[in-house]
Every structure is written in structure tokens, then in C-alpha cells.
C-alpha atoms as a printed R data frame, in Angstrom:
    type eleno elety resid chain resno        x       y       z
1   ATOM     1    CA   MET     A     1 -208.890 -48.520   3.568
2   ATOM     2    CA   THR     A     2 -207.024 -51.810   1.899
3   ATOM     3    CA   ASP     A     3 -203.477 -51.474   3.139
4   ATOM     4    CA   VAL     A     4 -200.464 -50.290   0.869
5   ATOM     5    CA   GLY     A     5 -199.730 -52.736  -1.473
6   ATOM     6    CA   ILE     A     6 -195.396 -53.521  -2.430
7   ATOM     7    CA   ASP     A     7 -194.607 -54.589  -5.811
8   ATOM     8    CA   PRO     A     8 -191.241 -57.086  -5.139
9   ATOM     9    CA   VAL     A     9 -190.204 -56.639  -8.697
10  ATOM    10    CA   GLU     A    10 -190.693 -52.982  -9.330
11  ATOM    11    CA   GLN     A    11 -189.561 -52.187  -5.289
12  ATOM    12    CA   THR     A    12 -192.378 -49.650  -5.337
13  ATOM    13    CA   VAL     A    13 -195.301 -49.003  -3.151
14  ATOM    14    CA   SER     A    14 -198.786 -48.787  -4.249
15  ATOM    15    CA   HIS     A    15 -201.722 -46.746  -2.307
16  ATOM    16    CA   PRO     A    16 -205.238 -47.701  -2.452
17  ATOM    17    CA   THR     A    17 -206.692 -46.043  -6.090
18  ATOM    18    CA   ALA     A    18 -209.957 -44.336  -5.262
19  ATOM    19    CA   VAL     A    19 -211.935 -44.244  -8.545
20  ATOM    20    CA   GLU     A    20 -214.731 -41.645  -9.699
21  ATOM    21    CA   SER     A    21 -216.659 -43.570 -11.945
22  ATOM    22    CA   LEU     A    22 -217.342 -47.042 -12.373
23  ATOM    23    CA   ARG     A    23 -215.290 -47.191 -15.692
24  ATOM    24    CA   ASP     A    24 -212.485 -46.994 -14.292
25  ATOM    25    CA   GLN     A    25 -212.986 -49.531 -11.346
26  ATOM    26    CA   TYR     A    26 -210.611 -52.305 -12.018
27  ATOM    27    CA   LEU     A    27 -211.593 -55.466 -12.869
28  ATOM    28    CA   THR     A    28 -210.773 -56.999  -9.753
29  ATOM    29    CA   ALA     A    29 -208.223 -56.122  -6.971
30  ATOM    30    CA   ARG     A    30 -207.266 -59.911  -5.638
31  ATOM    31    CA   ASP     A    31 -204.899 -62.355  -6.240
32  ATOM    32    CA   GLY     A    32 -205.107 -65.653  -8.546
33  ATOM    33    CA   VAL     A    33 -208.070 -64.577 -10.295
34  ATOM    34    CA   SER     A    34 -208.687 -65.993 -13.357
35  ATOM    35    CA   LEU     A    35 -209.259 -63.504 -16.693
36  ATOM    36    CA   ARG     A    36 -208.971 -63.644 -20.265
37  ATOM    37    CA   GLU     A    37 -205.664 -62.461 -21.437
38  ATOM    38    CA   GLU     A    38 -207.323 -59.197 -23.307
39  ATOM    39    CA   ALA     A    39 -208.345 -58.238 -19.891
40  ATOM    40    CA   VAL     A    40 -205.165 -58.479 -18.285
41  ATOM    41    CA   THR     A    41 -202.394 -55.592 -17.896
42  ATOM    42    CA   VAL     A    42 -198.873 -56.128 -19.438
43  ATOM    43    CA   LYS     A    43 -197.572 -56.094 -15.287
44  ATOM    44    CA   GLY     A    44 -200.456 -59.037 -15.389
45  ATOM    45    CA   ARG     A    45 -202.802 -56.729 -13.261
46  ATOM    46    CA   ALA     A    46 -206.531 -56.455 -14.017
47  ATOM    47    CA   ARG     A    47 -207.672 -53.915 -16.673
48  ATOM    48    CA   THR     A    48 -210.210 -51.158 -16.048
49  ATOM    49    CA   TRP     A    49 -213.820 -52.605 -16.312
50  ATOM    50    CA   GLY     A    50 -214.131 -49.339 -19.093
51  ATOM    51    CA   ASP     A    51 -211.073 -51.162 -21.056
52  ATOM    52    CA   VAL     A    52 -212.373 -54.887 -20.548
53  ATOM    53    CA   ARG     A    53 -215.773 -53.274 -22.904
54  ATOM    54    CA   ASP     A    54 -213.814 -52.065 -25.155
55  ATOM    55    CA   GLU     A    55 -211.746 -54.901 -25.527
56  ATOM    56    CA   PHE     A    56 -215.360 -56.768 -25.188
57  ATOM    57    CA   GLU     A    57 -216.892 -54.597 -28.593
58  ATOM    58    CA   SER     A    58 -213.885 -55.458 -30.244
59  ATOM    59    CA   TYR     A    59 -214.084 -59.452 -29.669
60  ATOM    60    CA   VAL     A    60 -217.809 -59.023 -30.806
61  ATOM    61    CA   TRP     A    61 -216.449 -57.810 -33.894
62  ATOM    62    CA   ARG     A    62 -213.715 -59.582 -34.667
63  ATOM    63    CA   GLN     A    63 -216.217 -63.205 -34.435
64  ATOM    64    CA   ARG     A    64 -219.177 -61.414 -36.336
65  ATOM    65    CA   LYS     A    65 -215.945 -61.212 -39.266
66  ATOM    66    CA   ALA     A    66 -214.711 -64.597 -38.675
67  ATOM    67    CA   SER     A    67 -218.370 -66.543 -38.475
68  ATOM    68    CA   SER     A    68 -219.100 -64.646 -41.716
69  ATOM    69    CA   THR     A    69 -215.956 -65.831 -43.064
70  ATOM    70    CA   TRP     A    70 -216.475 -69.449 -42.288
71  ATOM    71    CA   GLU     A    71 -220.166 -68.954 -43.699
72  ATOM    72    CA   ASP     A    72 -218.718 -68.246 -46.938
73  ATOM    73    CA   GLU     A    73 -215.720 -70.527 -47.317
74  ATOM    74    CA   LYS     A    74 -217.270 -73.678 -45.458
75  ATOM    75    CA   ASN     A    75 -221.032 -73.201 -45.701
76  ATOM    76    CA   VAL     A    76 -221.320 -73.121 -42.343
77  ATOM    77    CA   SER     A    77 -223.028 -70.331 -40.133
78  ATOM    78    CA   PRO     A    78 -221.415 -71.265 -37.062
79  ATOM    79    CA   ASN     A    79 -222.560 -69.965 -33.069
80  ATOM    80    CA   SER     A    80 -219.386 -68.007 -32.960
81  ATOM    81    CA   HIS     A    81 -219.970 -67.228 -29.073
82  ATOM    82    CA   ARG     A    82 -222.605 -67.493 -26.077
83  ATOM    83    CA   PHE     A    83 -223.511 -63.388 -26.842
84  ATOM    84    CA   THR     A    84 -224.741 -64.128 -30.250
85  ATOM    85    CA   GLU     A    85 -228.692 -63.457 -30.829
86  ATOM    86    CA   GLN     A    86 -228.721 -66.915 -31.858
87  ATOM    87    CA   ALA     A    87 -226.935 -68.469 -28.595
88  ATOM    88    CA   SER     A    88 -229.837 -66.567 -26.596
89  ATOM    89    CA   LYS     A    89 -232.591 -67.884 -28.512
90  ATOM    90    CA   ASP     A    90 -231.568 -71.230 -28.150
91  ATOM    91    CA   ARG     A    91 -231.067 -70.617 -24.333
92  ATOM    92    CA   TYR     A    92 -234.672 -68.973 -24.355
93  ATOM    93    CA   GLY     A    93 -236.020 -72.485 -26.846
94  ATOM    94    CA   ARG     A    94 -234.388 -74.426 -23.855
95  ATOM    95    CA   THR     A    95 -236.139 -72.625 -21.000
96  ATOM    96    CA   LEU     A    96 -239.201 -72.076 -23.119
97  ATOM    97    CA   GLY     A    97 -239.613 -75.929 -23.578
98  ATOM    98    CA   VAL     A    98 -238.916 -77.048 -19.867
99  ATOM    99    CA   ASP     A    99 -241.580 -74.683 -19.273
100 ATOM   100    CA   ARG     A   100 -244.308 -75.688 -21.685
101 ATOM   101    CA   ALA     A   101 -243.128 -79.324 -20.673
102 ATOM   102    CA   ALA     A   102 -243.797 -79.005 -16.866
103 ATOM   103    CA   ARG     A   103 -247.043 -77.467 -17.580
104 ATOM   104    CA   ASP     A   104 -247.957 -80.563 -20.305
105 ATOM   105    CA   LEU     A   105 -246.593 -83.231 -18.029
106 ATOM   106    CA   TRP     A   106 -248.187 -81.697 -14.336
107 ATOM   107    CA   GLY     A   107 -250.781 -79.061 -15.194
108 ATOM   108    CA   ASN     A   108 -252.658 -77.817 -12.102
109 ATOM   109    CA   ASP     A   109 -249.928 -79.710 -10.008
110 ATOM   110    CA   LEU     A   110 -247.178 -77.220 -11.205
111 ATOM   111    CA   THR     A   111 -246.123 -74.653  -8.840
112 ATOM   112    CA   THR     A   112 -243.404 -71.647  -9.939
113 ATOM   113    CA   VAL     A   113 -241.113 -69.842  -7.953
114 ATOM   114    CA   PHE     A   114 -238.965 -66.810  -8.991
115 ATOM   115    CA   ILE     A   115 -236.337 -65.752  -6.372
116 ATOM   116    CA   THR     A   116 -233.967 -62.647  -6.506
117 ATOM   117    CA   ARG     A   117 -230.836 -62.135  -5.121
118 ATOM   118    CA   ARG     A   118 -228.524 -59.330  -4.579
119 ATOM   119    CA   ALA     A   119 -225.458 -58.425  -2.931
120 ATOM   120    CA   ARG     A   120 -224.204 -54.463  -2.360
121 ATOM   121    CA   ALA     A   121 -221.703 -53.089  -4.805
122 ATOM   122    CA   PHE     A   122 -220.467 -50.395  -2.963
123 ATOM   123    CA   GLY     A   123 -218.508 -50.145  -0.063
124 ATOM   124    CA   GLU     A   124 -218.533 -48.644   3.531
125 ATOM   125    CA   ASN     A   125 -216.720 -45.499   1.819
126 ATOM   126    CA   GLY     A   126 -218.926 -45.471  -0.953
127 ATOM   127    CA   GLN     A   127 -216.804 -46.666  -3.167
128 ATOM   128    CA   PRO     A   128 -217.594 -49.335  -5.935
129 ATOM   129    CA   GLN     A   129 -216.419 -53.077  -5.127
130 ATOM   130    CA   PRO     A   130 -214.480 -54.413  -8.186
131 ATOM   131    CA   PRO     A   131 -216.795 -55.556 -10.558
132 ATOM   132    CA   ALA     A   132 -215.362 -59.216 -11.073
133 ATOM   133    CA   ASP     A   133 -214.635 -59.223  -7.041
134 ATOM   134    CA   HIS     A   134 -218.600 -58.825  -6.276
135 ATOM   135    CA   LEU     A   135 -219.563 -61.386  -8.973
136 ATOM   136    CA   ASP     A   136 -217.948 -64.372  -7.193
137 ATOM   137    CA   ASP     A   137 -219.038 -63.048  -3.566
138 ATOM   138    CA   LEU     A   138 -222.411 -63.205  -5.027
139 ATOM   139    CA   LEU     A   139 -222.019 -66.568  -6.704
140 ATOM   140    CA   ASP     A   140 -220.483 -67.619  -3.269
141 ATOM   141    CA   GLY     A   141 -223.762 -68.574  -2.068
142 ATOM   142    CA   ASN     A   142 -224.935 -70.614  -4.729
143 ATOM   143    CA   HIS     A   143 -224.024 -73.899  -2.727
144 ATOM   144    CA   ASN     A   144 -225.770 -73.276   0.454
145 ATOM   145    CA   VAL     A   145 -228.899 -71.825  -1.558
146 ATOM   146    CA   TYR     A   146 -229.303 -74.701  -3.702
147 ATOM   147    CA   ARG     A   147 -228.780 -77.157  -0.722
148 ATOM   148    CA   ALA     A   148 -231.560 -75.642   1.363
149 ATOM   149    CA   TYR     A   149 -233.950 -75.980  -2.110
150 ATOM   150    CA   GLU     A   150 -233.207 -79.409  -2.093
151 ATOM   151    CA   ARG     A   151 -233.886 -79.886   2.143
152 ATOM   152    CA   HIS     A   152 -236.846 -78.048   2.205
153 ATOM   153    CA   ILE     A   153 -238.751 -78.162  -1.001
154 ATOM   154    CA   GLU     A   154 -237.229 -82.560  -1.740
155 ATOM   155    CA   ASP     A   155 -236.591 -83.226   2.041
156 ATOM   156    CA   VAL     A   156 -239.045 -82.192   3.402
157 ATOM   157    CA   HIS     A   157 -242.375 -82.602   1.188
158 ATOM   158    CA   GLY     A   158 -240.646 -85.050  -1.525
159 ATOM   159    CA   LEU     A   159 -241.458 -82.784  -4.520
160 ATOM   160    CA   THR     A   160 -239.684 -82.653  -7.678
161 ATOM   161    CA   TYR     A   161 -237.925 -79.524  -9.624
162 ATOM   162    CA   ALA     A   162 -236.422 -78.130 -11.978
163 ATOM   163    CA   ARG     A   163 -234.750 -75.455 -11.556
164 ATOM   164    CA   LEU     A   164 -232.461 -72.352 -13.870
165 ATOM   165    CA   SER     A   165 -230.360 -69.647 -12.528
166 ATOM   166    CA   VAL     A   166 -229.731 -66.953 -14.715
167 ATOM   167    CA   LEU     A   167 -227.450 -63.773 -13.712
168 ATOM   168    CA   GLU     A   168 -228.259 -60.320 -14.914
169 ATOM   169    CA   PRO     A   169 -227.234 -56.827 -14.743
170 ATOM   170    CA   HIS     A   170 -228.681 -53.808 -12.349
171 ATOM   171    CA   ALA     A   171 -228.481 -50.832 -14.714
172 ATOM   172    CA   ASN     A   172 -224.884 -50.118 -13.995
173 ATOM   173    CA   GLY     A   173 -224.061 -53.600 -14.801
174 ATOM   174    CA   TYR     A   174 -223.430 -54.833 -11.652
175 ATOM   175    CA   ALA     A   175 -225.248 -58.246 -11.400
176 ATOM   176    CA   HIS     A   176 -227.799 -60.189  -9.516
177 ATOM   177    CA   ILE     A   177 -229.463 -63.933  -9.647
178 ATOM   178    CA   HIS     A   178 -232.744 -64.903 -10.559
179 ATOM   179    CA   ASP     A   179 -233.290 -68.491  -8.924
180 ATOM   180    CA   ALA     A   180 -236.651 -70.417 -11.021
181 ATOM   181    CA   LEU     A   181 -237.854 -73.554  -9.915
182 ATOM   182    CA   TRP     A   182 -240.977 -75.411 -11.675
183 ATOM   183    CA   VAL     A   183 -242.067 -77.856  -9.058
184 ATOM   184    CA   LYS     A   184 -244.857 -80.774  -8.762
185 ATOM   185    CA   ASP     A   185 -246.717 -79.819  -6.265
186 ATOM   186    CA   PRO     A   186 -250.245 -81.998  -6.159
187 ATOM   187    CA   ASP     A   187 -251.124 -80.310  -2.922
188 ATOM   188    CA   ALA     A   188 -250.289 -76.840  -3.219
189 ATOM   189    CA   VAL     A   189 -248.114 -77.118  -0.070
190 ATOM   190    CA   LEU     A   190 -245.452 -74.975  -1.049
191 ATOM   191    CA   SER     A   191 -245.176 -71.445   0.168
192 ATOM   192    CA   ASP     A   192 -243.268 -68.227   0.672
193 ATOM   193    CA   VAL     A   193 -241.885 -70.069   4.386
194 ATOM   194    CA   ASP     A   194 -240.222 -73.124   2.232
195 ATOM   195    CA   ILE     A   195 -237.754 -70.488   0.179
196 ATOM   196    CA   LEU     A   196 -237.213 -68.093   2.526
197 ATOM   197    CA   PRO     A   197 -234.682 -70.336   4.483
198 ATOM   198    CA   ALA     A   198 -232.901 -70.505   0.796
199 ATOM   199    CA   VAL     A   199 -233.012 -66.725   1.004
200 ATOM   200    CA   ASP     A   200 -231.135 -66.661   4.551
201 ATOM   201    CA   ALA     A   201 -228.661 -69.202   3.368
202 ATOM   202    CA   HIS     A   202 -227.634 -66.313   0.771
203 ATOM   203    CA   LEU     A   203 -227.788 -63.817   3.335
204 ATOM   204    CA   ASP     A   204 -225.309 -65.863   5.550
205 ATOM   205    CA   ALA     A   205 -223.365 -66.803   2.589
206 ATOM   206    CA   VAL     A   206 -222.476 -63.421   0.516
207 ATOM   207    CA   GLU     A   207 -221.273 -60.373   3.204
208 ATOM   208    CA   GLN     A   208 -222.392 -57.669   1.231
209 ATOM   209    CA   ALA     A   209 -225.636 -59.574   0.848
210 ATOM   210    CA   ARG     A   210 -228.337 -57.324   3.102
211 ATOM   211    CA   PRO     A   211 -231.543 -58.324   4.490
212 ATOM   212    CA   ARG     A   212 -233.288 -54.854   3.286
213 ATOM   213    CA   ASN     A   213 -232.727 -56.223  -0.644
214 ATOM   214    CA   HIS     A   214 -234.397 -59.290   0.132
215 ATOM   215    CA   GLY     A   215 -237.675 -58.574   1.602
216 ATOM   216    CA   PRO     A   216 -241.280 -60.191   0.710
217 ATOM   217    CA   ALA     A   217 -240.796 -59.064  -2.835
218 ATOM   218    CA   ALA     A   218 -237.902 -61.525  -3.681
219 ATOM   219    CA   VAL     A   219 -240.160 -64.576  -3.465
220 ATOM   220    CA   ASP     A   220 -243.034 -65.233  -5.712
221 ATOM   221    CA   VAL     A   221 -244.561 -68.580  -5.048
222 ATOM   222    CA   ARG     A   222 -247.357 -69.067  -7.603
223 ATOM   223    CA   HIS     A   223 -249.864 -72.286  -7.443
224 ATOM   224    CA   ASP     A   224 -251.103 -73.627 -11.506
225 ATOM   225    CA   PRO     A   225 -249.508 -70.650 -12.850
226 ATOM   226    CA   GLU     A   226 -251.696 -68.301 -15.389
227 ATOM   227    CA   GLY     A   227 -250.372 -69.427 -18.780
228 ATOM   228    CA   ARG     A   228 -249.592 -66.421 -21.287
229 ATOM   229    CA   ASP     A   229 -249.478 -66.056 -24.759
230 ATOM   230    CA   ARG     A   230 -246.783 -65.184 -26.581
231 ATOM   231    CA   GLU     A   231 -246.936 -62.396 -28.913
232 ATOM   232    CA   ASN     A   232 -245.009 -59.593 -30.700
233 ATOM   233    CA   ARG     A   233 -240.911 -60.312 -29.454
234 ATOM   234    CA   GLU     A   234 -241.504 -63.736 -28.107
235 ATOM   235    CA   THR     A   235 -243.311 -65.145 -30.925
236 ATOM   236    CA   ALA     A   236 -240.991 -63.796 -33.159
237 ATOM   237    CA   LEU     A   237 -238.204 -65.398 -30.843
238 ATOM   238    CA   VAL     A   238 -239.884 -69.062 -31.199
239 ATOM   239    CA   GLY     A   239 -242.092 -69.421 -34.106
240 ATOM   240    CA   ASP     A   240 -246.289 -69.499 -34.578
241 ATOM   241    CA   GLY     A   241 -248.124 -72.409 -33.082
242 ATOM   242    CA   VAL     A   242 -246.460 -72.888 -29.861
243 ATOM   243    CA   PRO     A   243 -248.044 -73.945 -26.791
244 ATOM   244    CA   GLU     A   244 -248.578 -70.786 -23.860
245 ATOM   245    CA   SER     A   245 -245.991 -70.189 -21.227
246 ATOM   246    CA   THR     A   246 -246.186 -69.263 -17.791
247 ATOM   247    CA   ALA     A   247 -244.492 -66.055 -16.833
248 ATOM   248    CA   LEU     A   248 -241.054 -67.567 -16.540
249 ATOM   249    CA   PRO     A   249 -238.907 -67.871 -19.559
250 ATOM   250    CA   PRO     A   250 -239.501 -64.018 -20.834
251 ATOM   251    CA   GLU     A   251 -238.924 -63.087 -17.439
252 ATOM   252    CA   LEU     A   252 -235.561 -65.178 -17.050
253 ATOM   253    CA   CYS     A   253 -233.893 -64.697 -20.438
254 ATOM   254    CA   LYS     A   254 -235.015 -60.967 -21.477
255 ATOM   255    CA   TYR     A   255 -231.039 -59.978 -20.402
256 ATOM   256    CA   LEU     A   256 -228.988 -62.883 -22.242
257 ATOM   257    CA   GLY     A   257 -226.841 -60.997 -24.787
258 ATOM   258    CA   GLY     A   258 -228.443 -61.334 -27.719
259 ATOM   259    CA   MET     A   259 -231.408 -60.488 -26.720
260 ATOM   260    CA   ALA     A   260 -230.551 -57.333 -24.242
261 ATOM   261    CA   GLU     A   261 -232.727 -54.682 -24.303
262 ATOM   262    CA   TYR     A   262 -232.188 -51.438 -26.222
263 ATOM   263    CA   ASP     A   263 -233.373 -48.137 -26.720
264 ATOM   264    CA   GLY     A   264 -235.070 -47.058 -30.151
265 ATOM   265    CA   SER     A   265 -234.898 -49.467 -32.859
266 ATOM   266    CA   SER     A   266 -232.634 -51.941 -33.389
267 ATOM   267    CA   ASN     A   267 -229.429 -51.922 -36.354
268 ATOM   268    CA   ALA     A   268 -229.189 -55.096 -38.097
269 ATOM   269    CA   ASN     A   269 -225.705 -54.185 -38.868
270 ATOM   270    CA   ILE     A   270 -224.955 -53.786 -35.255
271 ATOM   271    CA   PRO     A   271 -224.200 -57.018 -32.948
272 ATOM   272    CA   ARG     A   272 -227.353 -57.238 -31.121
273 ATOM   273    CA   VAL     A   273 -225.482 -57.353 -27.430
274 ATOM   274    CA   LEU     A   274 -223.448 -53.945 -28.570
275 ATOM   275    CA   GLN     A   275 -226.661 -52.205 -28.906
276 ATOM   276    CA   ALA     A   276 -227.311 -52.435 -25.375
277 ATOM   277    CA   ASP     A   277 -227.222 -49.921 -22.481
278 ATOM   278    CA   THR     A   278 -223.771 -48.893 -21.113
279 ATOM   279    CA   GLY     A   279 -224.210 -50.797 -17.601
280 ATOM   280    CA   PRO     A   280 -225.921 -53.834 -19.287
281 ATOM   281    CA   LEU     A   281 -223.044 -53.635 -22.117
282 ATOM   282    CA   ARG     A   282 -220.572 -53.624 -18.830
283 ATOM   283    CA   PHE     A   283 -222.270 -56.785 -17.367
284 ATOM   284    CA   TYR     A   284 -221.657 -58.578 -20.310
285 ATOM   285    CA   ALA     A   285 -217.966 -57.748 -20.691
286 ATOM   286    CA   LEU     A   286 -217.551 -58.728 -16.892
287 ATOM   287    CA   LEU     A   287 -218.729 -62.630 -17.444
288 ATOM   288    CA   TRP     A   288 -216.603 -62.534 -20.573
289 ATOM   289    CA   ALA     A   289 -213.561 -61.903 -19.325
290 ATOM   290    CA   ARG     A   290 -214.189 -63.464 -15.894
291 ATOM   291    CA   GLY     A   291 -215.561 -66.425 -18.090
292 ATOM   292    CA   ILE     A   292 -219.091 -66.972 -15.950
293 ATOM   293    CA   ARG     A   293 -221.550 -68.520 -17.002
294 ATOM   294    CA   GLN     A   294 -224.674 -66.154 -17.287
295 ATOM   295    CA   TRP     A   295 -227.804 -69.273 -17.890
296 ATOM   296    CA   ARG     A   296 -227.008 -71.676 -15.355
297 ATOM   297    CA   PRO     A   297 -229.462 -74.707 -15.202
298 ATOM   298    CA   ASP     A   298 -229.245 -77.686 -12.985
299 ATOM   299    CA   GLN     A   299 -227.283 -80.607 -14.172
300 ATOM   300    CA   SER     A   300 -230.598 -83.048 -13.188
301 ATOM   301    CA   GLU     A   301 -234.139 -82.420 -13.989
302 ATOM   302    CA   PHE     A   302 -233.750 -79.236 -16.252
303 ATOM   303    CA   PRO     A   303 -231.814 -81.368 -18.683
304 ATOM   304    CA   ARG     A   304 -234.350 -83.986 -18.621
305 ATOM   305    CA   PHE     A   305 -237.386 -81.812 -19.208
306 ATOM   306    CA   VAL     A   306 -235.336 -80.132 -22.083
307 ATOM   307    CA   GLY     A   307 -235.181 -84.157 -23.553
308 ATOM   308    CA   ILE     A   308 -238.583 -84.045 -23.094
309 ATOM   309    CA   SER     A   309 -239.621 -80.783 -24.786
310 ATOM   310    CA   GLN     A   310 -237.159 -81.998 -27.988
311 ATOM   311    CA   TYR     A   311 -239.350 -85.284 -28.167
312 ATOM   312    CA   TRP     A   312 -242.606 -83.729 -27.674
313 ATOM   313    CA   TYR     A   313 -242.416 -80.443 -29.579
314 ATOM   314    CA   ASP     A   314 -240.343 -81.744 -31.752
315 ATOM   315    CA   ASP     A   315 -237.454 -78.626 -31.248
316 ATOM   316    CA   ASP     A   316 -234.063 -79.883 -31.981
317 ATOM   317    CA   SER     A   317 -232.988 -76.168 -31.962
318 ATOM   318    CA   GLY     A   318 -229.881 -75.162 -30.411
319 ATOM   319    CA   SER     A   319 -226.761 -77.071 -29.413
320 ATOM   320    CA   ASP     A   320 -225.358 -79.748 -27.198
321 ATOM   321    CA   ASP     A   321 -223.936 -77.673 -25.457
322 ATOM   322    CA   VAL     A   322 -225.454 -74.880 -23.850
323 ATOM   323    CA   GLU     A   323 -222.903 -73.519 -21.706
324 ATOM   324    CA   GLU     A   324 -219.906 -72.300 -24.095
325 ATOM   325    CA   THR     A   325 -219.904 -72.029 -27.456
326 ATOM   326    CA   VAL     A   326 -216.745 -72.680 -29.829
327 ATOM   327    CA   ALA     A   327 -215.464 -69.318 -31.565
328 ATOM   328    CA   PRO     A   328 -213.948 -69.380 -34.833
329 ATOM   329    CA   GLU     A   329 -211.021 -67.838 -34.584
330 ATOM   330    CA   ASP     A   330 -210.617 -69.958 -31.886
331 ATOM   331    CA   ILE     A   331 -211.194 -73.576 -33.435
332 ATOM   332    CA   GLU     A   332 -207.286 -73.683 -35.180
333 ATOM   333    CA   ASN     A   333 -206.242 -74.113 -31.220
334 ATOM   334    CA   GLY     A   334 -208.675 -76.688 -29.806
335 ATOM   335    CA   GLY     A   335 -211.593 -73.417 -28.955
336 ATOM   336    CA   GLY     A   336 -209.147 -72.491 -26.270
337 ATOM   337    CA   VAL     A   337 -209.450 -69.508 -24.407
338 ATOM   338    CA   ASP     A   338 -206.131 -67.676 -23.094
339 ATOM   339    CA   ARG     A   339 -206.450 -66.695 -19.469
340 ATOM   340    CA   VAL     A   340 -204.006 -65.131 -17.514
341 ATOM   341    CA   ASP     A   341 -204.089 -65.757 -13.203
342 ATOM   342    CA   VAL     A   342 -203.485 -61.651 -12.558
343 ATOM   343    CA   GLU     A   343 -201.875 -59.979  -9.373
344 ATOM   344    CA   GLY     A   344 -204.010 -58.378  -6.966
345 ATOM   345    CA   ARG     A   345 -203.428 -54.343  -6.891
346 ATOM   346    CA   PRO     A   346 -204.602 -52.437  -3.709
347 ATOM   347    CA   THR     A   347 -207.992 -50.392  -3.600
348 ATOM   348    CA   ASP     A   348 -210.069 -47.907  -2.131
349 ATOM   349    CA   PHE     A   349 -212.947 -50.456  -1.123
350 ATOM   350    CA   GLU     A   350 -214.117 -51.972   2.534
351 ATOM   351    CA   LYS     A   351 -217.160 -53.983   2.950
352 ATOM   352    CA   TYR     A   352 -219.872 -52.665   3.515
353 ATOM   353    CA   ASN     A   353 -220.977 -54.488   6.500
354 ATOM   354    CA   ALA     A   354 -217.007 -55.474   7.674
355 ATOM   355    CA   GLY     A   355 -216.283 -55.606  11.408
356 ATOM   356    CA   GLY     A   356 -219.972 -57.269  11.986
357 ATOM   357    CA   ALA     A   357 -221.761 -53.868  11.184
358 ATOM   358    CA   MET     A   358 -225.585 -54.356  11.246
359 ATOM   359    CA   ASP     A   359 -228.380 -53.116   9.436
């Protein structure tokens, strides 16, 4: 169990806090984690996940109102934040553009790879980990994973590839990662054996990652992948007359904030992201409060293919700044967001494999 905490200002002792629901878990228990000001208490500690979700919903409504005001006054309809439906369509369109450009440029030489990386969200005593801490731990493996891709695809085989990583929610709101690779592989030499070292790198770097959650289904390698026509939802997003794609774009982008799944019919009067189920909505609130990007392309080949797709298909949709968008309410102060480095607090959480416990 986590040691008690001593508040030097209040001269009080805080005992580890156990929670009965995910809503009541604090966003982080660590010192120095940067959060939006709305996610921090007056005493400088992280608020609960449920309170942060409420603040996120209020933010989305404020942004819709601010965007509408801008459109009325300046005849401009801004992309007011990265969880809007338009921002998600922009990212989906770029993902789709890269996919079809890779198909058209590489033809039968194209190999696609889809990897899923996870980390256990609950500790030794069954308590949930603070979600911002879990997300930070999950992302800690990225450098080693990406280096493993370079070594076993580029260095060993001399193959060129583009990569896109996307964070996606589990039903409870905790995150996992999908990596997608588009590889020029003329001799179809790439196999699971070349990708498994990256999975091992994730397991080595992320203490809460468990081997049993990274079995054969965690890696999917497809040579000359079958194309698919986009009908219904996908066609509505990007328009008619668009070349077919592989299965990667819709699979990668289905949980972008403005494309979130929901039960029943959508309500045009409610922002799309707020119609997501409870778990995904918690996830979007976590990304917002922590300032973590959901859609995470590489910085070399992926942008190159975006440029190719825009040139070939005359597609200039989307902002050049694909990571963040300026909120209308923040423009007067330069688009900045007030952030706070929080103080830690004790929580009743002990990592599942603390002390070297093995599966």
C-alpha cells in the first residue's frame, strides 16, 4: 500500500485513498504532472476523473457557443478544438489519404501492419490506477517500440514505411495504443517475427503491460492487403468517388473524439463527442486535461504521404496544424491554455507486478 502523505503547509497526514468507482479515482497521484487548470483543486491537487469529465463537457459546450459567435461576427467557422467532428474528419481524411497514396504508389508491394499495445489498469489490490498515471506509463514505451520498428524493418530489411499511432479507449475509459504501418515490401519479407521485438520492447518498458494481453492477436501483418469500398458512414465523411482503402483508416479513426461511437440515433443539437458512452467520454476528458495527443503520426514519411495525397487527389482539407487547434475563447491570449503542475496525493494503488511478480 502507498505510504501516507504529509502536507507541510496544513501540517496534516493523508492516508492512502481507496475508491469505490472509476469516477472517484483522482486523475493523478504523482507530483509535478501538468494538468489543465480546470482539472486541479484549489489546493493544487488533481480532481477526480468524474469531476474532470464534467469540466470537459462544460468546455465543449463553451467552445460550441464561442465558435458560433465567431461565425456570426467574423464569417469564420473555426475548428474550435480537437474533439470536434470537423477536426476528427480532418484527421480521418489525412489517414485515408496516406493509405490510398501508399496503395497507389506501391501497389502490390504494400504490406500493412496493425499492432495493439496495452497496459493493465488495476493494481495488486484491485484498485484502479489514476488514469493520467496509467496513460503516462503506457506512453513510456513509445521510444523503444519505435526504435524496434526501425531496427527490424528499416535496418534489417531496408524497407520504407509510414507510421500512425492512435490512442483508443477501453470500455472503462482507460487507454490502449494502436500502431499502424504502411510498408513498401516488394518481396513480402516482413512477418510477425519482425514486429514481435517491438511488442517485447513495450513489455520491457511498461511495467503494467502483461504478456498475456499481447499474444498473436496483438500483431496483424497483411501482404498486398485487400482494398475495401467505403460505404455508408465512411463515404459520408469523405465524399463519393474516392478510391478504395485498406481496412486501416476506419479501424484507426473510429474513436477519434468527433467520430465516437454512440448508442441510438445522434442528436444534432448535442456535440458529437458528448454523445459517446461513459467510458470513452472519460477518456476524452483525460486527454483534454493531460494535454495528450490522440492521433500521433511519425514526423517524416506520414507527412510526406499526406502531401502526396493532397497533390494527387486535390485534397486540401484540414489544417496544417493537425495536432492542436486554437480555441476561440483562447485566441485573445495567444491560444494558450492555463496549466498547473499538481502536488501528489497518496492513493491505495500498488502496481500489479511490483516486486518482480510474474505472470
